[in-house]
FITI-928996 format. One record per atom (N, C-alpha, C): residue number from 1; atom name; residue in three letters; x, y, z. Coordinates in Angstrom, 1 decimal, decimal comma. Layout:
ATOM:markol:tivo:lumtor:xx:yy:zz
ATOM:NUM:CA:ALA:X:Y:Z
...
REM end
This chain:
ATOM:markol:tivo:lumtor:xx:yy:zz
ATOM:1:N:MET:0,9:-0,7:-0,1
ATOM:1:CA:MET:0,2:-0,5:-0,6
ATOM:1:C:MET:0,8:1,2:-0,1
ATOM:2:N:PRO:1,6:1,7:1,1
ATOM:2:CA:PRO:2,5:2,7:0,8
ATOM:2:C:PRO:3,9:2,5:-0,8
ATOM:3:N:SER:3,9:2,2:-1,4
ATOM:3:CA:SER:4,2:2,3:-2,7
ATOM:3:C:SER:3,0:2,3:-3,5
ATOM:4:N:ASP:2,0:2,6:-3,5
ATOM:4:CA:ASP:1,3:3,6:-4,7
ATOM:4:C:ASP:0,8:4,7:-4,4
ATOM:5:N:TYR:1,8:5,2:-2,9
ATOM:5:CA:TYR:2,3:6,6:-2,1
ATOM:5:C:TYR:3,5:7,0:-3,3
ATOM:6:N:LEU:4,4:6,7:-3,8
ATOM:6:CA:LEU:5,4:6,8:-4,0
ATOM:6:C:LEU:6,0:7,4:-5,3
ATOM:7:N:PRO:5,0:7,8:-6,4
ATOM:7:CA:PRO:4,7:8,4:-7,8
ATOM:7:C:PRO:4,3:9,9:-7,1
ATOM:8:N:ILE:3,4:9,6:-5,6
ATOM:8:CA:ILE:3,1:11,2:-5,1
ATOM:8:C:ILE:4,2:11,8:-4,8
ATOM:9:N:ALA:5,0:11,0:-3,6
ATOM:9:CA:ALA:5,8:11,2:-3,0
ATOM:9:C:ALA:7,3:11,8:-4,1
ATOM:10:N:VAL:7,1:11,0:-5,2
ATOM:10:CA:VAL:8,3:11,8:-6,3
ATOM:10:C:VAL:7,9:13,2:-7,0
ATOM:11:N:LEU:6,6:12,7:-6,7
ATOM:11:CA:LEU:6,4:14,9:-8,1
ATOM:11:C:LEU:6,7:15,6:-6,5
ATOM:12:N:THR:5,9:15,3:-5,1
ATOM:12:CA:THR:6,1:16,5:-4,3
ATOM:12:C:THR:8,1:16,9:-4,0
ATOM:13:N:PHE:9,1:16,0:-3,9
ATOM:13:CA:PHE:9,7:16,1:-4,3
ATOM:13:C:PHE:10,2:17,1:-5,0
ATOM:14:N:PHE:9,7:16,5:-6,2
ATOM:14:CA:PHE:10,1:17,9:-7,6
ATOM:14:C:PHE:10,1:18,4:-7,6
ATOM:15:N:ALA:8,4:19,0:-7,2
ATOM:15:CA:ALA:8,5:20,4:-7,6
ATOM:15:C:ALA:8,4:21,1:-6,5
ATOM:16:N:VAL:8,6:20,5:-4,9
ATOM:16:CA:VAL:9,3:21,4:-3,9
ATOM:16:C:VAL:10,5:21,3:-4,1
ATOM:17:N:GLY:11,5:21,0:-4,7
ATOM:17:CA:GLY:12,5:20,7:-4,9
ATOM:17:C:GLY:12,9:22,4:-6,2
ATOM:18:N:ALA:11,9:22,0:-7,4
ATOM:18:CA:ALA:12,2:23,4:-8,6
ATOM:18:C:ALA:11,6:24,6:-7,8
ATOM:19:N:ALA:11,0:24,8:-6,9
ATOM:19:CA:ALA:10,3:25,8:-6,3
ATOM:19:C:ALA:11,2:26,5:-5,7
ATOM:20:N:VAL:11,9:25,8:-4,7
ATOM:20:CA:VAL:13,5:26,0:-3,9
ATOM:20:C:VAL:14,1:26,6:-4,9
ATOM:21:N:SER:14,0:25,7:-6,0
ATOM:21:CA:SER:15,9:26,0:-6,4
ATOM:21:C:SER:15,2:27,6:-7,5
ATOM:22:N:ILE:14,2:28,0:-8,4
ATOM:22:CA:ILE:13,7:28,8:-8,6
ATOM:22:C:ILE:13,8:30,1:-7,8
ATOM:23:N:VAL:13,3:29,6:-6,9
ATOM:23:CA:VAL:13,6:31,4:-5,7
ATOM:23:C:VAL:15,0:31,3:-6,0
ATOM:24:N:GLY:15,6:30,4:-5,1
ATOM:24:CA:GLY:16,8:30,6:-5,2
ATOM:24:C:GLY:18,2:31,0:-5,7
ATOM:25:N:ILE:17,7:30,8:-6,8
ATOM:25:CA:ILE:18,6:31,1:-8,4
ATOM:25:C:ILE:18,2:32,5:-8,5
ATOM:26:N:GLY:17,1:32,7:-8,4
ATOM:26:CA:GLY:16,1:34,3:-8,4
ATOM:26:C:GLY:17,6:35,8:-7,6
ATOM:27:N:HIS:17,3:35,1:-6,5
ATOM:27:CA:HIS:18,1:35,3:-5,8
ATOM:27:C:HIS:19,4:35,8:-5,6
ATOM:28:N:LEU:20,6:34,7:-6,1
ATOM:28:CA:LEU:22,1:34,8:-6,1
ATOM:28:C:LEU:21,7:35,9:-7,5
ATOM:29:N:LEU:20,9:35,6:-9,0
ATOM:29:CA:LEU:21,5:36,0:-9,9
ATOM:29:C:LEU:20,7:37,2:-10,0
ATOM:30:N:GLY:19,6:37,7:-9,4
ATOM:30:CA:GLY:19,0:39,2:-9,3
ATOM:30:C:GLY:19,8:40,3:-8,8
ATOM:31:N:PRO:19,4:41,2:-9,7
ATOM:31:CA:PRO:19,9:42,9:-9,0
ATOM:31:C:PRO:19,8:43,1:-8,3
ATOM:32:N:ARG:20,9:44,0:-7,5
ATOM:32:CA:ARG:20,7:43,8:-5,7
ATOM:32:C:ARG:21,5:45,9:-5,6
ATOM:33:N:LYS:21,1:46,1:-7,3
ATOM:33:CA:LYS:21,6:47,7:-6,6
ATOM:33:C:LYS:20,3:48,3:-6,2
ATOM:34:N:LYS:20,4:49,5:-5,5
ATOM:34:CA:LYS:19,4:50,6:-5,2
ATOM:34:C:LYS:19,0:51,6:-5,5
ATOM:35:N:ASN:17,5:51,4:-6,6
ATOM:35:CA:ASN:17,7:52,5:-7,4
ATOM:35:C:ASN:16,4:53,7:-6,8
ATOM:36:N:PRO:17,0:54,9:-6,1
ATOM:36:CA:PRO:15,6:55,6:-6,1
ATOM:36:C:PRO:14,4:55,8:-6,7
ATOM:37:N:ARG:14,9:55,2:-7,6
ATOM:37:CA:ARG:12,9:55,7:-9,0
ATOM:37:C:ARG:12,7:53,7:-8,6
ATOM:38:N:LYS:12,3:52,5:-8,0
ATOM:38:CA:LYS:11,8:52,1:-7,6
ATOM:38:C:LYS:11,3:52,1:-5,7
ATOM:39:N:GLY:12,0:53,1:-5,5
ATOM:39:CA:GLY:11,0:53,4:-4,3
ATOM:39:C:GLY:9,9:54,5:-4,3
ATOM:40:N:GLN:9,8:55,4:-5,0
ATOM:40:CA:GLN:9,2:56,0:-5,8
ATOM:40:C:GLN:7,5:55,4:-6,0
ATOM:41:N:PRO:6,4:55,7:-5,3
ATOM:41:CA:PRO:5,6:55,5:-5,5
ATOM:41:C:PRO:4,9:55,1:-7,3
ATOM:42:N:TYR:3,9:54,2:-8,1
ATOM:42:CA:TYR:3,7:54,1:-8,7
ATOM:42:C:TYR:2,4:53,8:-9,1
ATOM:43:N:GLU:1,6:54,1:-9,5
ATOM:43:CA:GLU:0,3:53,5:-9,7
ATOM:43:C:GLU:-0,2:54,5:-11,0
ATOM:44:N:SER:0,1:53,3:-12,6
ATOM:44:CA:SER:-0,7:53,9:-13,5
ATOM:44:C:SER:-0,2:54,5:-14,3
ATOM:45:N:GLY:0,9:54,8:-14,0
ATOM:45:CA:GLY:1,9:56,6:-14,3
ATOM:45:C:GLY:1,3:57,6:-14,0
ATOM:46:N:MET:0,6:57,1:-13,2
ATOM:46:CA:MET:0,5:58,5:-12,6
ATOM:46:C:MET:1,1:58,8:-10,7
ATOM:47:N:VAL:1,3:59,9:-10,1
ATOM:47:CA:VAL:2,0:60,0:-8,9
ATOM:47:C:VAL:0,4:59,9:-8,2
ATOM:48:N:PRO:0,6:58,7:-7,2
ATOM:48:CA:PRO:-1,1:58,7:-6,9
ATOM:48:C:PRO:-1,2:59,9:-5,9
ATOM:49:N:TYR:-2,8:60,3:-5,3
ATOM:49:CA:TYR:-3,1:61,4:-4,2
ATOM:49:C:TYR:-3,4:60,6:-3,5
ATOM:50:N:GLY:-3,8:61,0:-2,3
ATOM:50:CA:GLY:-4,2:60,3:-1,4
ATOM:50:C:GLY:-3,9:60,0:-0,7
ATOM:51:N:PRO:-4,6:60,0:0,7
ATOM:51:CA:PRO:-3,3:58,7:1,6
ATOM:51:C:PRO:-4,3:56,8:0,8
ATOM:52:N:GLY:-3,2:56,2:0,8
ATOM:52:CA:GLY:-3,4:54,8:0,5
ATOM:52:C:GLY:-4,2:53,8:0,6
ATOM:53:N:ARG:-5,0:54,0:1,7
ATOM:53:CA:ARG:-6,0:53,3:2,4
ATOM:53:C:ARG:-7,2:54,1:2,2
ATOM:54:N:ARG:-7,6:54,3:2,1
ATOM:54:CA:ARG:-8,9:54,6:1,5
ATOM:54:C:ARG:-10,3:53,9:1,2
ATOM:55:N:ARG:-11,3:54,5:1,7
ATOM:55:CA:ARG:-12,4:53,9:2,2
ATOM:55:C:ARG:-13,0:53,5:1,3
ATOM:56:N:VAL:-13,8:51,9:0,6
ATOM:56:CA:VAL:-13,8:51,6:-0,6
ATOM:56:C:VAL:-15,4:51,2:-0,7
ATOM:57:N:PRO:-16,1:51,9:-1,3
ATOM:57:CA:PRO:-17,6:51,1:-1,1
ATOM:57:C:PRO:-18,0:50,4:-1,3
ATOM:58:N:VAL:-19,3:49,6:-0,4
ATOM:58:CA:VAL:-18,9:47,9:-1,1
ATOM:58:C:VAL:-20,3:47,5:-2,0
ATOM:59:N:HIS:-20,8:48,7:-2,6
ATOM:59:CA:HIS:-21,3:48,1:-4,1
ATOM:59:C:HIS:-20,1:47,6:-5,0
ATOM:60:N:PHE:-18,7:47,6:-4,5
ATOM:60:CA:PHE:-17,7:47,6:-5,6
ATOM:60:C:PHE:-17,6:45,8:-5,1
ATOM:61:N:TYR:-17,7:45,5:-3,8
ATOM:61:CA:TYR:-17,1:44,0:-3,1
ATOM:61:C:TYR:-19,0:43,6:-4,0
ATOM:62:N:LEU:-19,6:43,7:-3,7
ATOM:62:CA:LEU:-21,3:43,7:-4,3
ATOM:62:C:LEU:-21,4:42,8:-5,7
ATOM:63:N:ILE:-20,8:43,7:-6,4
ATOM:63:CA:ILE:-20,9:43,7:-8,1
ATOM:63:C:ILE:-19,3:42,4:-8,1
ATOM:64:N:ALA:-18,4:43,1:-7,1
ATOM:64:CA:ALA:-17,6:41,3:-7,5
ATOM:64:C:ALA:-18,1:39,8:-7,7
ATOM:65:N:VAL:-19,3:39,1:-6,5
ATOM:65:CA:VAL:-19,5:38,6:-5,9
ATOM:65:C:VAL:-20,2:38,4:-6,3
ATOM:66:N:LEU:-21,2:39,1:-7,5
ATOM:66:CA:LEU:-22,7:38,9:-8,3
ATOM:66:C:LEU:-21,5:38,3:-9,1
ATOM:67:N:PHE:-20,5:39,1:-9,5
ATOM:67:CA:PHE:-20,0:38,6:-11,1
ATOM:67:C:PHE:-19,2:36,9:-11,0
ATOM:68:N:ILE:-18,5:36,7:-9,6
ATOM:68:CA:ILE:-18,3:35,4:-9,1
ATOM:68:C:ILE:-19,3:34,4:-9,4
ATOM:69:N:LEU:-20,3:34,6:-8,7
ATOM:69:CA:LEU:-21,5:34,0:-8,8
ATOM:69:C:LEU:-22,1:33,1:-10,4
ATOM:70:N:PHE:-22,3:34,7:-11,6
ATOM:70:CA:PHE:-22,4:34,2:-12,4
ATOM:70:C:PHE:-21,5:33,7:-12,9
ATOM:71:N:ASP:-20,1:33,6:-13,0
ATOM:71:CA:ASP:-18,9:33,1:-13,5
ATOM:71:C:ASP:-19,5:31,3:-13,4
ATOM:72:N:ILE:-19,9:31,0:-11,7
ATOM:72:CA:ILE:-20,1:30,0:-11,4
ATOM:72:C:ILE:-20,8:29,3:-12,0
ATOM:73:N:GLU:-21,9:30,0:-12,6
ATOM:73:CA:GLU:-23,0:28,9:-12,7
ATOM:73:C:GLU:-22,4:28,8:-14,0
ATOM:74:N:ILE:-21,8:29,5:-14,9
ATOM:74:CA:ILE:-21,5:29,1:-16,4
ATOM:74:C:ILE:-20,7:28,0:-16,3
ATOM:75:N:VAL:-20,0:27,4:-15,6
ATOM:75:CA:VAL:-18,5:26,1:-15,1
ATOM:75:C:VAL:-19,9:25,2:-14,9
ATOM:76:N:PHE:-21,0:25,0:-14,4
ATOM:76:CA:PHE:-22,2:24,2:-13,8
ATOM:76:C:PHE:-22,2:24,0:-15,1
ATOM:77:N:MET:-22,8:26,0:-16,0
ATOM:77:CA:MET:-23,9:24,6:-17,2
ATOM:77:C:MET:-22,7:23,9:-18,4
ATOM:78:N:LEU:-21,6:24,3:-18,7
ATOM:78:CA:LEU:-20,7:23,9:-19,7
ATOM:78:C:LEU:-20,5:22,1:-19,6
ATOM:79:N:PRO:-20,6:21,6:-18,3
ATOM:79:CA:PRO:-20,9:19,9:-18,4
ATOM:79:C:PRO:-21,8:19,1:-18,5
ATOM:80:N:TRP:-23,2:20,3:-18,3
ATOM:80:CA:TRP:-24,4:20,0:-18,5
ATOM:80:C:TRP:-24,4:20,0:-19,6
ATOM:81:N:ALA:-23,9:21,2:-20,4
ATOM:81:CA:ALA:-24,3:20,9:-22,2
ATOM:81:C:ALA:-24,2:19,5:-22,9
ATOM:82:N:VAL:-22,5:19,3:-22,4
ATOM:82:CA:VAL:-21,9:18,1:-22,7
ATOM:82:C:VAL:-22,5:16,4:-23,1
ATOM:83:N:VAL:-23,2:16,7:-21,8
ATOM:83:CA:VAL:-23,8:15,3:-21,5
ATOM:83:C:VAL:-25,3:15,5:-21,2
ATOM:84:N:LEU:-25,7:16,7:-22,0
ATOM:84:CA:LEU:-27,4:17,1:-22,3
ATOM:84:C:LEU:-27,9:15,7:-22,7
ATOM:85:N:ARG:-27,8:15,1:-23,9
ATOM:85:CA:ARG:-28,5:14,6:-24,6
ATOM:85:C:ARG:-28,1:12,5:-23,4
ATOM:86:N:ASP:-27,3:12,2:-22,1
ATOM:86:CA:ASP:-27,3:11,6:-21,9
ATOM:86:C:ASP:-28,0:11,7:-20,9
ATOM:87:N:LEU:-28,7:12,7:-20,0
ATOM:87:CA:LEU:-29,4:12,9:-19,1
ATOM:87:C:LEU:-30,8:13,5:-19,0
ATOM:88:N:GLY:-31,3:13,2:-20,5
ATOM:88:CA:GLY:-32,5:13,8:-20,9
ATOM:88:C:GLY:-33,4:14,1:-20,3
ATOM:89:N:LEU:-34,2:14,3:-21,0
ATOM:89:CA:LEU:-35,5:14,9:-19,7
ATOM:89:C:LEU:-35,6:15,1:-18,2
ATOM:90:N:PHE:-35,2:14,3:-17,2
ATOM:90:CA:PHE:-34,4:15,0:-16,0
ATOM:90:C:PHE:-33,4:16,1:-15,6
ATOM:91:N:GLY:-32,4:15,8:-17,0
ATOM:91:CA:GLY:-31,0:16,7:-16,6
ATOM:91:C:GLY:-31,7:17,9:-17,0
ATOM:92:N:LEU:-32,4:18,3:-18,4
ATOM:92:CA:LEU:-33,0:18,9:-18,5
ATOM:92:C:LEU:-33,7:20,3:-17,8
ATOM:93:N:ILE:-35,3:19,6:-17,0
ATOM:93:CA:ILE:-35,5:20,0:-15,8
ATOM:93:C:ILE:-35,2:20,3:-14,7
ATOM:94:N:GLU:-33,8:19,8:-14,5
ATOM:94:CA:GLU:-32,7:19,8:-12,4
ATOM:94:C:GLU:-31,8:20,9:-13,4
ATOM:95:N:MET:-31,7:22,2:-14,7
ATOM:95:CA:MET:-31,3:22,6:-15,2
ATOM:95:C:MET:-32,2:23,4:-15,3
ATOM:96:N:VAL:-33,5:23,6:-15,3
ATOM:96:CA:VAL:-34,0:25,0:-15,6
ATOM:96:C:VAL:-33,9:25,2:-14,1
ATOM:97:N:ILE:-34,6:24,3:-13,4
ATOM:97:CA:ILE:-34,9:24,9:-12,0
ATOM:97:C:ILE:-33,1:25,7:-11,6
ATOM:98:N:PHE:-32,2:25,1:-11,6
ATOM:98:CA:PHE:-30,9:25,6:-11,7
ATOM:98:C:PHE:-31,1:27,6:-11,9
ATOM:99:N:VAL:-30,9:27,0:-12,9
ATOM:99:CA:VAL:-31,3:28,4:-14,0
ATOM:99:C:VAL:-32,8:29,4:-13,0
ATOM:100:N:LEU:-33,2:29,0:-12,9
ATOM:100:CA:LEU:-34,5:30,0:-12,3
ATOM:100:C:LEU:-33,9:30,2:-10,6
ATOM:101:N:VAL:-33,5:29,4:-9,6
ATOM:101:CA:VAL:-33,2:29,8:-8,8
ATOM:101:C:VAL:-32,4:31,2:-9,2
ATOM:102:N:LEU:-31,3:31,0:-10,0
ATOM:102:CA:LEU:-30,7:32,2:-10,5
ATOM:102:C:LEU:-31,1:33,1:-10,3
ATOM:103:N:ALA:-31,6:33,0:-11,7
ATOM:103:CA:ALA:-32,8:34,7:-12,2
ATOM:103:C:ALA:-33,4:34,8:-11,1
ATOM:104:N:VAL:-34,1:34,2:-10,1
ATOM:104:CA:VAL:-34,8:35,3:-8,5
ATOM:104:C:VAL:-33,4:36,2:-7,8
ATOM:105:N:GLY:-32,5:35,3:-7,8
ATOM:105:CA:GLY:-31,1:35,5:-7,6
ATOM:105:C:GLY:-30,8:37,4:-8,2
ATOM:106:N:LEU:-30,7:37,1:-9,8
ATOM:106:CA:LEU:-30,1:38,6:-10,2
ATOM:106:C:LEU:-31,5:39,1:-10,2
ATOM:107:N:ILE:-32,7:39,0:-9,9
ATOM:107:CA:ILE:-33,9:39,6:-10,2
ATOM:107:C:ILE:-34,1:40,4:-8,7
ATOM:108:N:TYR:-33,9:39,6:-8,1
ATOM:108:CA:TYR:-33,7:40,3:-6,3
ATOM:108:C:TYR:-32,5:41,2:-6,3
ATOM:109:N:ALA:-31,3:41,2:-7,2
ATOM:109:CA:ALA:-30,5:42,1:-6,6
ATOM:109:C:ALA:-30,6:43,6:-7,7
ATOM:110:N:TRP:-31,1:43,0:-9,2
ATOM:110:CA:TRP:-31,9:43,8:-9,9
ATOM:110:C:TRP:-32,6:44,7:-9,5
ATOM:111:N:LYS:-33,6:44,8:-8,5
ATOM:111:CA:LYS:-34,8:45,6:-7,6
ATOM:111:C:LYS:-33,7:46,1:-6,4
ATOM:112:N:LYS:-33,1:45,5:-6,3
ATOM:112:CA:LYS:-32,2:46,2:-4,5
ATOM:112:C:LYS:-31,7:47,5:-5,6
ATOM:113:N:GLY:-31,4:47,2:-6,7
ATOM:113:CA:GLY:-29,9:48,6:-7,1
ATOM:113:C:GLY:-28,9:47,9:-7,1
ATOM:114:N:ALA:-28,4:46,7:-6,8
ATOM:114:CA:ALA:-27,8:46,3:-7,1
ATOM:114:C:ALA:-26,5:46,2:-8,3
ATOM:115:N:LEU:-27,5:46,7:-9,1
ATOM:115:CA:LEU:-26,8:46,8:-10,7
ATOM:115:C:LEU:-26,0:47,9:-11,4
ATOM:116:N:GLU:-27,2:48,8:-10,8
ATOM:116:CA:GLU:-26,6:50,3:-10,9
ATOM:116:C:GLU:-25,7:50,9:-10,7
ATOM:117:N:TRP:-24,9:51,8:-11,3
ATOM:117:CA:TRP:-23,3:52,1:-11,5
ATOM:117:C:TRP:-23,4:53,6:-11,4
ATOM:118:N:GLU:-23,3:54,0:-10,0
ATOM:118:CA:GLU:-23,3:55,7:-9,4
ATOM:118:C:GLU:-22,1:56,0:-10,1
REM end
């Protein structure tokens, strides 16, 4: 039984060895000169103004969560579309229920004004 884990141990050994080697080589061969331009703040080619830690409206987070939610919906729909013929009517009904639940969530977010960009 332990011999079944030998390939995993070898792969782990090589992966850790490669990661340590790459970081070590970068540290040894990388540039070491301090450059005053590297210490300057940089943001999109413009000198930043205001504090670096500003409060971000919750609306940005809500949009990001909705984007991830509907991205995951697509991830579930693609395999379903591939095996639709094998699933038959049951698979179609299950996917319609899934899409309806997501549509209810989208309509709720729309009615609450979560999709309005101000």
